[in-house]
C-alpha positions, -999 to +999 in steps of 0.1 A: -375+045-183-372+071-156-367+098-183-398+086-201-419+089-168-406+124-162-415+134-198-449+118-194-456+138-162-444+170-178-466+165-209-496+155-188-494+188-168-490+207-201-520+190-216-541+197-185-532+234-186-540+236-223-575+223-217-582+248-189-596+275-213-622+251-226-633+241-191-635+278-181-656+287-211-680+258-207-683+263-170-688+301-174-717+296-199-734+270-178-732+290-146-736+326-157-756+323-189-777+291-187-776+290-149-779+252-149-758+221-147-756+200-179-771+165-179-746+137-175-721+160-157-701+131-143-698+116-178-687+149-193-660+155-166-647+119-170-646+125-208-625+156-203-601+137-181-597+109-207-591+136-234-562+149-212-547+114-210-552+110-247-535+143-256-506+133-233-501+099-250-505+115-284-479+141-279-455+115-264-460+093-294-452+121-318-420+131-300-408+095-294-417+078-327-435+098-355-413+129-359-380+110-357-393+084-381-404+110-406-370+127-406-353+093-409-375+082-439-368+115-457-330+111-452-331+075-464-351+083-496-329+112-504-298+090-500-314+065-524-317+093-550-349+080-564-375+107-566-400+082-582-399+059-551-400+088-527-431+103-545-447+069-546-441+066-509-457+100-504-488+090-523-491+057-504-486+075-471-510+103-478-537+079-491-534+054-462-533+081-436-564+099-450-585+068-457-580+058-421-585+093-407-612+092-380-623+128-387-627+121-424-647+089-417-669+110-393-676+138-418-682+114-447-706+094-425-725+125-414-729+136-451-743+101-460-766+102-430-781+136-435-785+131-472-802+097-467-775+080-487-774+103-518-738+111-509-719+078-503-694+079-474-670+054-490-669+074-523-662+106-504-634+089-484-617+076-516-619+110-532-603+127-502-576+100-497-567+100-534-564+138-534-542+139-503-520+111-516-515+128-550-507+162-534-483+146-509-463+131-537-463+164-555-452+182-523-422+159-520-411+167-555-417+204-549-396+205-518-367+185-534-366+209-564-373+240-543-403+253-562-420+284-547-447+272-523-463+307-520-471+308-557-485+273-557-507+280-526-520+312-542-528+294-574-544+266-554-567+289-534-576+309-565-587+275-581-608+267-551-626+300-553-633+296-590-646+260-586-666+269-555-685+295-576-698+268-600-702+239-575-737+229-563-744+248-531-754+216-513-718+203-515-698+235-509-697+233-471-690+196-471-661+200-496-645+228-476-649+209-443-635+178-459-604+197-470-599+209-435-604+176-417-582+158-443-553+172-423-561+157-390-545+136-362-534+107-383-522+128-413-506+160-400-477+146-379-465+123-407-466+148-436-451+176-415-423+153-404-416+144-440-415+180-451-392+191-423-370+160-429-365+168-466-358+205-459-333+196-431-315+171-452-309+194-483-285+222-475-300+248-499-335+244-483-350+264-455-372+245-430-397+273-427-399+282-464-395+248-479-404+222-452-439+235-446-468+237-471-476+200-472-506+205-449-519+235-468-518+217-501-534+186-486-563+208-475-568+225-509-570+194-531-600+176-514-619+209-516-613+210-554-619+173-560-652+170-541-666+201-557-656+188-591-673+155-582-704+176-574-702+195-607-695+166-631-708+134-614-738+144-594-767+152-617-788+184-619-815+169-597-790+162-569-806+186-544-841+173-551-830+137-543-819+146-508-842+137-480-825+149-449-823+125-420-811+143-389-806+121-359-777+122-334-746+136-351-726+107-336-747+076-328-720+065-302-719+098-283-725+081-249-711+049-235-746+040-222-736+005-210-705+017-192-670+004-197-658-032-198-625-049-206-640-063-238-653-028-249-619-011-242-600-038-261-623-037-291-620+001-292-583-001-290-583-027-318-605-004-339-580+025-333-551+003-342-570-007-374-573+030-383-536+035-384-527+000-396-525+012-433-500+038-423-478+012-405-481-012-434-471+015-459-440+025-438-429-011-432-433-021-469-413+008-482-387+006-455-379-031-460-386-036-498-376-002-513-351+014-489-340-022-479-328-013-444-342-021-410-361+007-392-336+028-371-344+029-333-371+004-339-380+001-302-386+039-300-407+037-331-428+009-317-432+027-284-442+058-303-469+041-322-482+024-291-485+057-274-502+071-305-528+043-305-536+050-268-537+087-275-561+084-304-583+060-283-583+086-255-594+113-280-622+092-294-636+081-260-632+115-243-647+133-272-678+111-272-682+114-235-673+150-230-668+173-260-695+163-284-724+161-259-715+195-243-712+210-278-747+198-287-761+209-254-747+244-255-758+249-291-794+239-283-795+261-252-782+291-272-809+287-299-836+284-272-824+316-256-827+333-290-799+357-282-774+361-311-749+379-289-743+348-268-742+326-299-713+348-313-696+350-279-696+313-275-685+308-311-654+329-305-646+315-271-650+279-280-629+284-311-602+301-291-603+276-262-602+244-284-574+258-304-553+266-274-558+230-263-551+215-298-523+189-294-514+188-331-509+226-332-487+225-301-466+197-316-461+213-350-452+248-336-427+232-312-412+211-341-409+242-363-392+260-334-368+231-328-359+224-364-360+258-382-331+283-385-354+311-371-365+312-335-403+309-331-423+325-303-445+295-295-469+313-272-475+342-295-481+319-325-506+298-306-524+329-294-526+343-330-539+310-343-565+307-315-577+343-321-580+335-358-600+303-352-623+322-328-629+350-353-635+324-381-661+305-362-679+338-354-681+345-391-694+310-397-720+313-370-731+346-384-736+330-418-757+302-403-779+326-383-785+347-413-787+319-439-763+336-463-745+320-493-712+305-481-694+313-513-695+351-506-678+346-472-653+320-485-644+343-515-638+373-493-616+355-468-596+335-494-589+367-514-578+385-483-555+356-474-541+356-509-535+394-508-517+390-475-495+362-489-483+387-516-469+410-488-460+385-460-423+375-454-416+346-477-403+324-448-437+325-430-462+319-458-461+281-460-460+279-422-490+302-418-511+282-443-501+249-427-512+263-393-547+267-407-549+230-415-531+218-383-554+237-359-586+220-371-577+187-355-587+162-328-602+186-302-615+214-324-633+194-351-659+175-330-670+203-308-672+230-336-689+205-360-715+197-334-720+234-327-725+242-364-748+213-372-770+219-341-773+256-349-785+247-384-809+220-372-825+242-346-828+275-365-859+275-387-853+276-424-817+264-422-803+234-440-779+211-421-759+202-452-758+237-468-756+258-436-745+234-408-713+223-425-686+248-434-677+261-400-644+243-401-635+261-434-638+295-416-618+281-386-591+271-410-586+302-432-588+328-404-556+318-385-537+321-418-549+357-419-539+365-383-505+349-385-496+365-419-511+399-408-490+398-376-458+389-395-463+418-420-467+442-390-436+429-373-416+432-405-427+468-411-420+477-375-384+462-378-378+481-410-390+514-395-365+512-366 
């Protein structure tokens, strides 16, 4: 117990330090650019404090329960020597994690709201969940057989580009954002743990080269499936049916009535309900297919309890702190009518939220811990954060100018594919996974709010076509920075 308290204290301090860049960016803009204090300052500060607590519990839950459980499940299924059951487990896990993913629910609900019901939230969630489940099953098979992930990723992104060209423009931003948020807080830790577990258990496999790639593929497939849905299911008059309804991006942004024991318990129950399908999937396969009790069951239970409290902290803190300040700053920037500050904030908020992103920190540390190659955690986080900042600047530029998203997406994806042809083979899957991991619990809400409110407040912009899509830019750019850096390092080594 004493060891657990020490670990909690260490993680809390680390989480606080990770959030400092966001606090400095927001405070700097409020003091030096807007020269005002935001409304509900006490609520926003309290929200940030709860986010720190949430991040701490979340990281503890991953370390205590989720990552060890993923490694254990991989070993058990490999011992059973049944690829069918392992792949079926992968589908069930990917589906249940995605259908319960809070970020997917939020994006699908936003799409339904701003299109006045033309796009159905439940249909979108089922499409995304089925896509993630299918590709998780395929990724398990790929890792077992050692198929080249770099070739599969390149083919996947080429397919995304081609389909994006033919898809209705109204659905492109939504599809790309859906692919990005499909790999979020509930999904990423589990599928990363599975991939690392398989690669660690098979002697011929490399953790970096073979264990990663699950997240990248889980991002690609929803982009493809939602755009195919737009091409083949939605009729030609789709855009004319849309009557935009733009209210609050999140109707529960503020806890107006304050906190009460009943409210907290109900929200915790809601959070538990979100991850219940994942727990049910694991228990069913563990006891009825593997036919063994869960190893270290007390640690697994503790891990999931920590995870529930962590997710609850995210949700409450985001509603009280991150989402409102994102909306407020976006509105103030539009009122100022100064594009320099829009782009500056876009870069800084992308950089700051990424440096604070708990899923990113957890995955890089896990890669460093489990792989045969030593990773420089600080440099990788910095590269990813710079990439996200640059990506959001590109996305903000597109919104300000009202350009076609396909041109930007096409250029960035083709550049990423080109780099993948020259990057060290061991880093490709890891780099593409980082693009999906970084758009998680902290980054998604504040960046989504920023993009939507820019589109809402700039005359002539469309919230569906222009406001959505920022997360796609935030996802692809870190892949470019990480692979670009790895190519330069490799060339420098070879020249010595």
